[in-house]
N, C-alpha and C positions, 0 to 999 in steps of 0.2 A: 694232774692237775697243775697249774702253772703256779711258778712261786711268787709270792708277794714281795714287793719291794719297799723298800722304807727311804722316802726322801729326806735325808738330812739337810735341809737348806731353809734360808731365811725367809723363802716365799714359794708358794705351790704353783705360782703363775708363771708359765714359761716366756719371761721377758729378754730382752736383749742381754742382760748380765747374769741370766739364770737358766742356763742351758745344760741338759745332761745327756749323757749316752749309756746305755746299758752293756756292761761287759761281762763275758763269760770268765770264771776263773776255775782253777783246778778243783775237781770235786763236784764238778757239774752245777756249781752255784751262779746264780747271777747277781751282780752288784751294781749300783747306780755311782756313774762317775761324774763329777762338774766338768764343764769343759769351759777353757779360757776363750776370751773372744780373739777373733781373727786380727792378725796385724798386717797393716798395708805396707808399713815402712816408711823410711823418709823420702821425701820428694823435693825437687827443685820449687821455687816460689812460684804461685799462681800466674802471676804476669811474665814469666819466663816458661810457659809451656805446661810446667807441673809434671815433669818427667821422673820416674823412680831413679834411684841413685844407686848405681852399679857399685857392687863392693862393700857396701854397708848394709849391716844385719838389721832385719825388722826385729824391734824389742817392744814388748809392753812396757809403759813408762817406769815400773817399780825394777824390771829386769834390766833395763838400759843404765840405771842409775848404779848397778853392781857391776855390770861388765867392763872389761877392760876397753881402754881407749881406742886400740887398734880395730876393734870390731865396730866402732862408731864413726869412724873417719877414714879418709883417704889420704896418705902423704902426698900432698899437692896444696897449692895456694887454693883457698876457698874447698878444701877437701871433702867435708860432710855436707855442703851447702849445693854447688854448683857442678854441672857435669864437666867432663874435660873438654867437650868441644864447646860449652860455653864459656870457659875459662880462655880458651885459644882465641875465641871470636873478640873477647874482651880486650886481650893483650894486642891483637892485631888492630883493632880499633884504636886503642890508646896510642900505638905507634904511628898510625895514619894521622892522627891529629897532630902529634908532634912534629911529623913531617910537614903538614900544612903549615904549621905556624912557622917553621924554617923557612919555606918557600915563601910566605906573605913578607916576611923580614927581607929576604933578599930582593924581593920585586919593589919594595918601598926604599930600599937603598939605591936601586939603579935609576930610579924616577927622580932621585934628588942629586 
């Protein structure tokens, strides 16, 4: 005969936050174990492509608060926010804009 299982939970309905797995334990018994939600992890902002950040661990919000800082960031400017390629692009763009300003000043001096 099949072993009956007891759901020790707040609700019997299989909602998003109320999922279970049946586990076999020594002694041939079955136990119901509640599962945590899947985590996608931190991504770049949506307007920048919404890409997953490398080197940053995916945590549930409660676990993230107790995790060390080195797990949540990367040692770089915009560490846990932008990818390396995006930071590189920003640096190059800023440099080129400054170069354009200098060229503009030189041209205005020549004309006078």
